N, C-alpha and C positions, 0 to 999 in steps of 0.2 A: 443584535442576534448572536454573535460571536461570543460575547461576554455571557449571555444568558445559557448558551449551550455548554460552555466550560463548567459553569456552576452547576449544571445540572447532572455532570458526570459523577456517578456515584463509586462504591467500592464493591469489590467481590464479596458476595454473600458466603462467609466462612462456615456458618451453620449448615447451609445447603451443601456446600463442599464436603463437610465432614460426613454426612450422611451418604452422599455418594461415593467417598473413599471407603467407608465401611462396607458398601455393598461390592465394590472392587475387589476389596480384601477378602471377600467372602465367595467370590466366583470360582468355579472348578478349574483352579490353576493356582501355581506357587504365587505367593503374593509379590506383586510389582513385575511379574513375569512379561507382561505386555508393555512394560516401559513406558515410552512416550504416549502411546494410545490412552493409557490410564491417566496420565496427566492432563492431557487434553479433555478427557470426559470430565474430570473433575473441576477443570477451569471453566469448562462450558456451563456446568451446573452452576457455579458460582455467578457466572455472568447473568444467565437467564432466570436464575433463582428457582430451578426445578431440578431435583434430584436425578430425574430420568429426561435429560434434555434430547431433543429430537431436531433433525433438519428436514423441513418440508419445501423450503422455497429459497433457491440460491440465486444470487445476481452477481455479475462482474460489471462494475462501473469503470468505463473507459473514458477518461479525461483526454482531451486533446487540445494541444496550444503549441504556437510556434515561438521561435526564438532568434532575437536579432543578433546574438552572438555568432550565428552561422556566417555572418559577415567576415569573421576572423579565419575562416577556412578550417573549423574545428570538426566537420562532419563529412562522411564519405559520400552523402546523399543531399541533393538540393531540398529547399524548403518546400517544393512542389509536391513532394511525396506525402507530406503530412495530410492535406485534403483528399489526396488520391487513396490513402490508406483509410480515412475516415469513411470514405464511400465503400471501400472493401469491408470494413467492419459492418457497415449498415446492410450490405448484400450477404453477409454470412461466409465471406471467402478467406478470411485471415485465420491465423493460427489460433487466436483466441476464440474464434467462433467454433472451430473444430474441437477444441478441448472443453469448452463450455457446454456444447452439446453433448459430449461425451459424459460430462458430470452432470447432465441434466439440469444445466443453469441457463439463466438468459442473459444477454449481454445489454447495457444501457450505454448508449455512445453519446457523450457530451462535447459540444464545442464551447470551450470556455475561453479560448484565445487563439483559435486558427486564423492566419493571416488573409486567407481567402474566404469568400462568401460561400456558404454551403447551404443548400436548401434541400430538405428530405422530411417527409413525415415522421420518419422513424428517428430522426436526430433531435436531441434535446439541445436546442440552441440557447445557450446561456453566456453569450460572448461578452467577456469584461472589457476587452480591447483586442484588435487584430494582431496578436503576437506582442511579445515584449521588445523593449528597445535592447541595444547592445550593451550587455551589463560590463563589457570590457571598456566601455567608453563613459559610462554613468550609470545611474540606478536602472534596473530593468523595468520598473513600474513605479508608480506613486503608492504611498502607504495606503491610501483608501482603495486603491485598486487590488491591493494584496489582501485586505481584509474582505473586499468583495469576492474575489476568487475562492477564499476560504468558505465564505457564506454561500456561494454556489453549491459547493461540495455538500455542505449541510442540508440545503434544500433539496437537492437531488437524492441524497440517501435517505431523507425522511419520507420523500414521495415513494421510494422504492420500499421502504419498511412499511408505510401505509398500504401498499398493494400486496403486503404478505411475505416480503423477504426476511428470513431469520438467520441469513449467513451471506456476508458481503465479502467480496474481493475487490482489490484495488487494480486497476489497469491503466496503462498510459499510452499516449502517441504525441510525439513531437520531435522532429528532426532537431538534433542538436542538444537534446535535453539531458544527456549524461554530463554535459558542461556545467549547467548551473546545479545539478545535483552534487557534483564534486566541490563547487564552491560553497553550497550550503554546508557540507559536511566539514570542510575546512574552516568556515566560519564559526562553526559552534565548537569545534575540537581544538584547532590550531594545528591539527596534524599537517605535515609536509606535503604539498601538492604532489610531489614526486612519488609518494607513497600511496596516494588515493585515486589517481586519475588513470583510466583505463583507455582501451581503444573503441569503446562504444560499438557502434555498428561494423568496426573492423577497420579502422583507419590505419594508414602506414606510419612510419616513423616521423616523416616531415609533418604531417598532419598532427600526430601526438605532440610534438614539440609546440606547434601553434596552439594547441588545445592547452597544454600547461601554462603557456606563456599568457593566454586570454585569462586564465582563472587567476594566476598570480596578479595580473594587472587589474582585474576587477575587485580583488580584494584590497589592493592599494589605493585604487581610485576611489571606491566606495566606503571603506571603512566599516563594514555592517557591524553593529552592536551584537556581540553574541549572548548578551542578557535580555535582548529584545528580538523575539522570533519574528515578529511583524516586520521589524527592520531588516533582518537577514533575507526574508522572502521579498520584500520590496527592491531591495538593492541588488541582490545576486541570485534570485530564484525564478521561478517560472509560472505561468497562470495554471497550468494543468497539476503542477507540483502542489500549489496552493489549493487547487480544487480537491486533489486527493487528501491533503490535510484535513480538509472540511468533511470529507467522507468518513474519514476516520474519527473525528471528534463527534460528528453527528451520530454515528453508529453506537460509539461508546455512551452518548447522552441517553440513547434509546435502548441501552443494555442489550445491544445486538453484537455478536463476535464478527470481527472484520478480519480478513486475511490479507497479509502484507505481501505484494508481490516482490519484484527485484530492486534494483538500485533506485530507479526513480521514486517508485513507491516507498522504499525506504528513506529516502530523503524527506518525502512528505511525512512519514511516520515520526521521523526525528523531531520535524516542525511541530508536528501535533503533541509530541511528548514534551517539547520545550513549552508549549502553550498550556498543556494540562497534563502534568505528570501521571494522573491517575488514567489516562487514556491507554497507557500501556497494557494494563490489565486485560483490556479488552482485545489486544492484537494477537494475532498468530502468525509467526514467519513461515512462509511457505517453503522457501529454498534460499540457498546462497548462490549468487550468480558468479560469473566470471569477473565482473568488475571488481578490482581489488578494494574500492571503497565500501562496497556492500558488507562484507563482513564487518569492517570496522562499524558501520552503522548498527549492526545487529548487536555487536559487543556493548555500544553505547546504550542500547535499548535493553539489554540483558535477555534477549530472546534468541531460541535455539531453533535454527531452521530444519524443517522436516525431511527436506530432500537435497541431494547434492547431484546435480545432473549436468552440470557445465552449461547451464543455460545462460543466454544473455538477450533474449528476444524483448522481454516485456510485455505490454499489451495485458498483463494478468494472467499469462500462460502459466507460471509456475503455481500461482495462487489457484487456478482452476484444477491443477493436478492435485493440490493438497486438499480440495474439497473431499476427494475420495476418502482420505485418511481421517478427516474430521467425522465425516459420516460414518465410517468404520468405527470410531471411538464410541460413537452414540448406539450402534448397533450392538457392540460387545457388552455394553451397560444393560440396555434393555432387553436382550435376547438370550445372553448367556445365562446358564443356571448357576445357583449357589451350590455349595456342598449340600446343604439340608434339602433344597428342591430336587436335586439329582440323586440323592441317596447314596453320595459319595463320601467315603471315609476322609476326614481332614487329617493334615499332618499331625504327628505326635508333638 
């Protein structure tokens, strides 16, 4: 399934984009004066192959999984918080629920690797395994489990698209997951651990040292192959990170725009890009978080964040806020008059 999905990812429709750009250039404003909103509108048109793209159905896919590396003291919170927050998502009480409601979006919550058993009719139970192994001591998961985690994401997002979703956001939950995200970034880029590792949920200096040591040990023990994205995911990644990479690849294969949230979603986007470079064309970066590695990921992907709000929550919160800007871009294109339509004189 993964191979077929990657093969299905196409290119932006440049002919449609040219038509959209021509209209943008003739709207009642100086050319290019709406900046990034115009760029968003043109790329949306190229993604969906419609010179007048619209947004009717938005969904945030929140992937949840646990991490054995918390044994190393890398997090300020215990693993028990992961299932507790999953229930919070389901009940509608988390930050992402509030911001998704504000954006008129629904939230799909997926258990791809929570260590506890969770039963709820609103939960999408797709558990590959109950949490990863401790990546500081050996591989986080098997290669087959890594592939399966990605395929869970593909299956979930295709189900949401079949339900009508035409704009997708990536969200995450997993205590300790900034540690594998940092390890993934280091494995792919060779950047020094000290430059890319942040405080996650707000750890103190002592835990930050433990976190850096755990990541350095993981890279030394596992020797992930930077030319093999599945190897990187299996050795130093996380199940929800793999799931989100699948969401991105699945959305790209179905020509559906996908909004990348923060650092964990960024690590998933980097994985997706290494598996299928064309998938980057279908990604929009919502914001840049306080995690130092997040900006480096966006630079690797060549994506410009829409928002700078000093956020570091995850869950898809930044992506939900970006929904407003993406929808605004479509409104500008579809509702703003051209010079000829408005009877306004054009520039000399």
